[in-house]
N, C-alpha and C positions, 0 to 999 in steps of 0.2 A: 705628359710634362710633369715636372717635379720641382719642389723648392730646393734650391742649392744650399747645402751646408746649413740646415736648420739648427737652431740653438736649443738645447734642453732648457725648459722653463725652470725658473727657480723662485717663482712667485711667493710672496709672504702671506700666509693665511694663518688663522688661529681658531681656537675653540675653547670651550669651558668645560670643566668636569661636571658641573651641576648648574641648573638654571638659577639665575638671580635677577633682581631688578637692577637697572631699568631694562625694559624689553626693547630689543632692537627689531626693526622691521626689515623684511626681505621680500623681494619680488620674484616669484616664479611664474613665468608665463606658461601656464598649462591650459590646453584647450578647455573651454567651458569654465575657467576659473578666473575670477577677478583678481587683480594685483592686490597684495596686502597693503593695508593702510594703517598708519599709526593709530593706536587705540585712543579714544577720547573718553572723557568722564561721563558718567550717567548716574542716575539716581537709584537704580535698582538692578538686581542681578540674581540669577539662580543657577548660573553655570560658572565653573572655575576654568579660567583660560591659562594654558601653559605658555611659557615664552616661546618665541618663534625661531630664534637662531642662537648659536653659541656666542659667548662674549668674546670680544676681540683682544682683550688684554692678556689672555693666556694662550700659549702655543702648545701644540701637541708635541709629544716626546719624540716623534719620528720625523720631524721636519728637518730636512737636510741631513738625514742620518747617514753616517759613513763609519764603518767599523774602525776601531782604533787598534794600532799595533803596540803591544806592551813588551817590555824587556823582562825576561825571567832572571832568576838568581839561584844560588846554591850550586849543587853538583850537576851542572848542565851536562847531559849526555853527549858523547862524541857523535859526530854526524853519522848516525847509524843508517845502514841500508838494509831494507827488508826486515826490519824489526816490526813488532806489533805494537799498536797504540790503541788503548781501550778506555773509553770514558766509563767510570764505575760508580757514578752518583757521588753525592756529598762533595761536589766540586773537586773531584780528583780524577786524574788521568794516569793510567799505568802503562809503562813501556817495558817490553821484555825482548831479550835476544837481539838479533841483528849482527851485522859486522861493520867494522870501520872501513870506509872506502879508501883510506890512505894506508893503513897498516895491514889490511886483510885479516885482522883479528876478529874471531867470532866470539860472541858473548852469550852468557846466560844470566846476566844481571837483571834485577827487577828495580825499576826506578819509578818514583811517584812525583807527580807535579800537582801541587796544591794550587788550584785556580783562584783561591782567595788571596793568598800571600804571594803567588807566582814563584814559589820556592820548589826547586828540584831537590829530591832526597833519594839516596840509595837505601833500599829497603832490606833490612836483615830478614832473610827468609829461612825456613826450617822444613824438616820432613824429607820426603823423597825428592830432593832437588834434581831437576832435569839437567841433561847435558846441554852444551852450547848448541844453538840452532839459529837458522835464518830462513826467511820465506815461509814461516809457519802462519797459522791463523790463531786468533785469540778472541773468543766470544764471551760476553757477559752472560752469566747464568744464575738464576735465582737471586739476582740483585747484589749478591755478595761473593760470587765466585767467578773465576775466569777459566774457561775451557781452552786449553792449548792443544792443537792437533798438528802433527806432521812437521814438515820443514826439512832442512838439509843441515847436517853437522859439518864439523871442520874437516872431515875426511871425504867430503863430497858424497856422502851416503844419504839416501832419502829415507825419512822416518814415517811411520804410520801410527805412532803411539798417541795416546790421549792422556794428558795430565791435568790436574785440577789445582788451581791456586785459590786458597781461602783468604779473602782480603782481610777479614777480621782478625785472623790469627797468623797471617803471613806464613801459612804452612802449605807445602805441596803434598799431594797424594796422587798415587797412580792406581786407579781402580782396576780390578780384574775384569778384563774385557773378553767377551766370548764372541763366537760367530766367525764368519769369513772376513778376516782382516782385509781392508782395501789395500791397494798397492801404495807403497811409500811415495810421498810426493812433496813438492814445495810450490810456492806461488800459486796456490789454489784459492778457492773461496769457500767459506763456511757460514752457516747461519743456524741459529737456535730457534726452533718453533715447536710448540706443543710437546715439550719434553723430548725433542729429538734434535740431534746435531746432523745437519745436512752438509755433505761435502761434494763439491763440484769441481771437476777439471784439475788443472795443475800440470807440472812437468815431472818427469821421472827418468831414471836410467842414465847410463853414461853418455848418451848422445842427446840429452834434453828432449826426450820425446813428449809430445803433448797428449794428455789424457782427455778422453771424451766422456767419462762416466759420471754417474751420480749415485751416491749411497747415503745411508743414514744410520746413526747410532742411537738406539733407544736408551735414553738417560735414566730410565727407571730400572731396566734390567741389564744395562751395559752390554747389549748385544748388537752386533753389526748386522745390517741387512746385506743382501747380495748387491752386486753392482749392476747398473743398467746403463745402456747407451743413451747419452743426452747430446751434449755439444762440446767439441774440442776447443778449449780455451785455457789461457793462464793469464795471471795479472788482471783478472776481471773482477766484477762485483756481483754478488748474489744476495738475494733477500727473499723473504716470504711475505706475501700480501694477498688478501682476497682468496685464500685457498690455492695459491699458485706459487711455484718457485720461479723467480725471475733471474735472468742472467743478462748482464749488459757489459759491453766494452771489452777491454783486454786485448790480447794478441792471439792471432790465429796460428795454426801450425807453420805457416810460411813467414812468421815474424812480422806480419802486417797488422797494424792497429785496425780495429773494427768498431763500427757504430751499430752493429746489429743487436736487437733485443729479442731474447728467447724466453719462452715461459712454458712451464709444465704444470698441468692440472694435478693437484695432489688429492683433492677430495673425491675425484672420480675413480680412484684406485684403492682397493682394500689393502694393497701392499704397504701403504703409508698410514693406514688407520690402526693396524694391529701390530703388536710387538713381534719383531722377527724371531723366527724359530732358530734354535741352535743347530748349526750344521757345519759341514766342512767347507774349507776355502774353495770358492768357485773360480779362482784364478783372477788375474789382474785385468784391468781395463785394456781395451785395444789402444794402441798408441799411434802417434803421428810424429814423424821425424821433423825436427826444426833445425835451423842454422845456428850453431853455437858461437858464431864469430862475434856476436855483439855482447858477450857475457861480461866484458870488461867495462862496458858503458856505465855511466853513473845510474844508480838505481837497480843494477843487475848484480851478478855474482863475481867474486874475484877468483883467480886461480890459486887455490890454497896448496902450499908446498908442505906444510906441517902434517905429519902422520902420527902425532902423539895421541894417546888414548884419553887424555884429559883436556878439559877446556881451560881457559885462562884463569878461572877461579879455582882450579884444582878439583873440580867435580868430575866424576866419571860420566862419560856420555852414555845415554841410553842405547843399548845394543840389542835388546830383545825384539825390537820391531824394525830393525834396520833392513832395508831392501835396496841395496846398491846395485845388485845384478839380478833383476827379477827373471822369473821363468818366462817362457814364451806366452804371450797373451792368449787367454782363452776367449772363445766366442761368447758374447754377452747378449742377452735379450734386450729389446728396445725398452725404453722407460715405460713403466705401467701407468699410462695416462696420456691424454692428447698433448702433443708437442706442437707449438706454433712459433713463428718468428716473424719479425718485421725489420726491414732495412730502410733506414732514412738516407735517401740519396742526396737531396738538396732541399733547401727551403730557407725563407727569410730568418727563421729562428732556430734552425737546426745547427748545433755546434759541430764543427768539424773535429773528428777525433784523431786526425792524422797530424795535427800540429798542436804545440803547447803542452803544458802539464795539466792533466785533468784529475780531479778527485770526484768520485761518484759515491753517493750515499742516498738512502731512502728516507723520505719524510712526507707525512701528510698525504699519502696516496700518490706520490710523485717521486720520480728519480731526479735528484739534483746533480747538476754538473757544474763544478767550479772550474772554470777555465782560467788558470792563473798565469801571470807573466813569466816569460822565459827570454833568453838572450835573443832568440830569433823571432819573437812574437811581439807585436806592438801592443801597447796597453789598450788601445781602442778595439783590438780584436779579442781581448779578454772579456769575460762576462760571467754572470750566474744565470743558468738556464734551468728549466724544470720540464720534465716530460710527464704530463698527466697520464697516469696508467689507465684511468677510466675511459679516456677517449683517444689515447696515443697521439696527443698533440703537444708539440714543443712550445714553451712560453719563455720569453726573455724577461727575467725578473730584474736584472740590474746590469748596466754596462760596466766595463772595466774601470773607467775613472771614478765611478760611483762607489766602488767597493775595494779596489786593489791599489796599493802603492807600488809604482814600478821599481822602487829601490829595494824591494824584498823578493826573495825566492822562497817558495813554500814546498816542504817535503812530506808532510803528513797531514791528515785530516781526521778529526774525531767528531762524533755527534752524540748528543744525549739520547736516552731511550725514548723520550717523547717526541723527538725530532723537531724541537723548537730552537735549539742552539747548536752551532757548529764551531769548531776551533781549527784553525790552520796553524801549524808549527813550522818554523823555518828560521831564516837568518837574513841579515842585510846583504846586499850585493857587495858593498865595499865598506866595512866597518873599521878597518884598520886593525892594529895589533892590540890585544888585551893582555891581561895578566897571564892567561893560559894559552896564549897564541891567538891567531885570528879568529874572530867570532864566527866566521863561516864554517868552522869545524864543529860548531855546537848548534843544538836546537835552542837558540838563544832568545827567540822572539815568538810571540803568540798573538793571534788575532781572533777575537770573539765576534761571531756573526750572529746577531739576533734574527732568526728566520721569520719570526712573527712580523717584523718590520716589512717583510716582502710578501705578506698575505698568506703565510703558511700556518695552518691551524694547529698543527701538532698531530701525532699519530692517533691518540685516543679521540680527540675532538673530530678529526677528519673521518675516522671510521664511524663514529656516532652520527655524523652529519649525513652520510650516505646510507646509513642504516644497514651496514653490511656485517659488522662484527667479524666473525670468522667464516662468513659465507664464501662460497666459491665465486670468483669474479664473474663467471658466466651466468651466475644466478642473480646478480644484482639487477635492479631496475634502473633504467635510464633516468627516470624522475621518481625517486623513491617516495613512498607515502609514509605518513606517520604510523607508528605501531605502538602497541602496549598502551601505557597510560596516556601518551600523547594523542593517540587515536581516539580514546574515550573522551578526553577533554575537547578535542577538535569537533566532535559530534555535538557538543553543547554550545559551540561558539556562535554568537550572533543569532540566537533564537529568542523570540519574544517570550515574556513571562507566561503567556497563554499556552505555550508549547509544553509546559511542564518541566523545563530544564532548570528552573530555579534562578534564572538571571535576575539580578537585583540592582544593576547599575547601567547607566546610559552614557556613551561617549559619542561626541560628534566631531566632525572635521570640517574643512572647507569644501564646498561643493565643487566637484571637478567633472571631467568628461565621463568618468565611470558612474556618476550620480546624476545624469541628465534627466532621468525620469522623476527625480525628486524635485518638488517645488521649493526653491531656495527661500529661506527665511532669515531675517536679520535678527540676531540675538545679542543681548547684552552679556557681558562676562565680567569676571573679577579675577584679579591677580593678588597674591599675598604681599602685603607690605611688611615692614620690619616689626611693627607692633600691632597693626590692625589691618583689616581687609580693605583694599581700595577697589572701588567699583568702576569698571570701564565699559564702553560700548564698542562693539565691533560692527562695522558696516559690511563685512564680508558675508556673503550668503553661506548659510550653514547646511551641512549635509543631512541626510536622514540619519536617524539614531542607530548606533551599533550597540546591541545588547550584550553585556558581559557580566562577569561575576566578580564582585569587589574582592572576594577572598583570594582569587587567583591573581588579580592585579597587585594586591598587597604582598603576596608571596613572591611574585616574579619581578616586580617593578619597584625597586627601593625608593625611588622618588615619590611614587604614588603612596607608598606606605608612610613616608614622612608627612606628606600633605594630609593624608587621611587621619593620621594620629593627632594632628593639630586641630582637628574638628573644624575645618573651615567650611565654606558655603556648600561645597560638594558633599560633605559629610551629611548634611541635612537634606539637600535637594536630590542627592544621588545622581547628579549629572556633572559632566565635565566636557569642556570644549578644548580640543587641541588644534591650534591654528596651522595645520598642515593639510595638504590635499587628502580628500576622503580615502582614496585608494591607498595612500601611504599609511594613514592612521589605521585602516582596517588590516593591512599587512602587518603592521607593528603589533597590533593586539593579537593577531593570529599567531605571531611568533611567541608571544607570552604564553599561549596555550600549548604550543607544540614544540618549542625550542628548535624550530627549523625555519629556514628561509629558502628551502628548495623550491624550484619552480612549480607553481600550482596555478592552473588556469583560472581559478576562482579567487584566490586570495593573494597570490604573488605572481602575476602573469608575466611581467616584464622587468627589465633592469631599472626602469624608472622608479618603481616602488622600492627596490633594493637601495638605490642611491638616496632616496628620501629617508629610508630607515638608517642609513649611515649618518646622516645629519642628526637624526634623533638620538642615535647611540652616543654621539659625541656630546650632545646637549645634556643628556641625563646620565652620563657616566656609566655606560653599560659596555664594558670591554669585550665580553663574549660576542654580543651582537655586532659590535664594531668589527671584530676580527672576521666573523662570518660574512659580513657585507663586503669587506675588502677582498676576501678570498674569492667570492663569487663574481664581483665586478671585474677584478683583474683577470679572471680566467675566461669569462664569457663576453668580454668587451667586443662590441661589433660596431659597424658603421652607423647604424641607426641610433645607438645609445651613447656613442663616445662623447658627443658634445655635452649631453646632460650629465654623464658621469664626471666629466671634467669640471663642470660648474658645481656639482654637489661636493666633489672632493675639495674644491677650493673653499666652499662654505664651511665644510667640516674641518678644514685645516689638515687634510691628509696629503702631505706633500708628495710622498712616493707615488700614490695612486694618481695624483694630479699630473705629475710628470709623465707617468705611463700613458694616461689618457691623452695628454697633449701630443706626445710622440705618435700615438696611434692616429690622432686627428690629422697631423701633418702628412703621414704616410698615405692617408686615404682622403686627402683634402678635396679632390674633385668630386668624389661621391658624397663626402660628408656634408658639403655646403648645400646639397640638394635634398637633405633629409628633413623630416618634420622636427626631429630633435634639435637640429641647428636653428631652425626658424623659431623655435620656442624660447631660445635664449633671449634675455633682455639685451638692450643696446650695449650696456656697460660690459656684460659678459662677452658679447660678440667682439667688442673692441679688444678686450684683454686676450681673448683666444687668438685673434689675428696678430697681436703683438708678441705672441710666443715665437714667431718666426724671427730669426736673427736679423739685426738691423741691416746687414749686407745681403740678406737673402733675396733671391729673385726667381722668377719663373724662367726655366730654360726648356728648350726642346730641339728637335731636329738633330743636326750634326753635333751641336754642342752637348746635347744630352748624351749622345753616344760616346763622345770623347771623355766625359767624366764617368762613364760606366752605366749611366741610366739606373733604372730600378732593376729590371731583369729578374724580378721575384725577390730581390734582396732589399737591404735597408737603404733609406735615403742617404745619399752622400757616400755610399760605398761602391766600389767598382764591381762590375759584373761583366760577364762575357757578352760579346756582341751577338753571339748565337742566341743567348737567352733574350737579349733585347729584340732581336729580329722575330722571335716567336711571339712577342706581345701582340695581341689582336687589336683591330680597330673596332670601336663600338659605335653603333648607330643610335642607341637610345638608352635610357636609364635602366630599363628592365634587363638588357643584355649585360650591363655593368654589374648589376646586383647578382645575376646568375653566375657570372664568371667569378665573382668574389666568393660565392659559396663553393665553387669548384676548386678554388685555390687551397681550401682547407685540406683537401685530400692529396695535394701534390707532395712529392718528395718522399713517398712511402711505397715500399714493395712488400706485399704480404705473402707469407708461405703458410 
């Protein structure tokens, strides 16, 4: 059975950036923990008590967040097809090349969009200016240069040259490249990693043959490697992460869109570690014939009639590396490294690649898929999804109405180097006539998407979180341990002064189920007033002491540093009480030592502790901890913890996480209400969670459930096939339900 047409919750919650008086009370029904009680006055104290919950008068910045569409100005480019768009730092996006879908004119212009002023400008460029081209790649290199490779010129000739644009001087240079030139190509994918330019796939030749090769250019010696067999693709996305080259999406040789994910281990092969040796051309990649009949479709290539030798700007096209009629393909060896692939067949969060306009990019250890509105696609079918590369699981980060306006169509996507911001560029569906004609002929609008709002850490923070750096993906640990300085500090955490670790401060929390062996004691406490210290008494049992080092707390916890600098009671007594469950307090202090909230059986065993730390992060204005908590909670959300995560997200004022947890609760309502986490909710939270259901929602089953499509492994309220519904098993007990839930995680995937 299922709830029909549930409504996404929009509850109003709030949080404070830093703790202030008065202290508000919150009740968390944790096993073995008494409910919090308002503090009362007392005559003496030797422990400083921190506030218990965020203030309600301030709201978090991500509440009801929806990206805004802004209108650009200046020399807005024509609606270019197969141009390159590159974010180059300093709030600037550069566009190069492409052709006009209406006039079939091919360009070599350089345009710049200032994201601060939203001003487009035509860049005056100098040096060895390249000829016109489309379907090329443009990668940011050394933070101030753009590497342009390949493409197709106005004569329908495929190029294999490499040209470099210096952003600071607006100057083009064409380096002297050696080695076996790869076959000229367009609509391929490229990525820069470890001073190498990797090139994968593309189309070539007079009949649009699909290339299946991979090669790399050493950017220190400007020497091409030989070509190896990998995967036949074009219009795809490629990136390097975890010591692997990843390829996703695009079109197969038969012009069919694909959702397969391929990867090649780079670290396991010496061929990618050393500079390629200079040698003769080893021939072009093997090719696959594709149907050219769709080349006139939007986003593809025009039939160019002009055979002039110059582009529209009067610049002579590069001809030294033109390969319009390549020789017969030579036999290539297989790629030097293990090659694997996975095909996502179906699943509740797997985006279909066969419909809609998709933009793929890499961020924070995940592949992002922006499924944007089209004429034939409903807004409800659009979404922002993420494929976690560490576990190959799809996650739905946002639904279409939460991020996209159906009145706009998007043509290009750019993302910053850290993977925390993405921009979509496009135009309104019907904007009328402007001074220069209809707006739809221009990239007139831009939408900034703050990816941190959806729990993405950023590339650097994400790599540090899993402790991988440049390690090969297969060498990573499922639950990485601290290393380096973090490991040294962790070995000193919560050790008594007698152990010789030099601990000189004691922190206590509220006794909970993880502290049952400790005999609870009632302790008085104090909180800081505006001018003097006010002493209060807490009736809540206190946990056993946690031994820490005040120097580490001062360096890592800004609020503690301010309190300690004020020389309040804890400065003299060297004691502090935090009115949170003992397990949460201990996990929080362990984070201060290690800068990690990765799963640890001793210090951070469950999502309950992470959810508690999320509340503390919002109380004490710790943005990094907040982001880490949101990332882990949103990715590891399960039936047992969903109710607790929903409640803590509400307390912390994290609206996006609250909606995500509420949706998860509704989708698994039958199992959720039987969990210990749901029973631990207080009465008010239970009522609020039940009210998340739409006022017209009701339980349906039997034939009516089949008529509306049922669940069938899909999302609530969305139709699915009767075959999938018929496959749903009947459960006899709770254990069978939970076992089946674990098995569902592996559905929809075929491994090679």
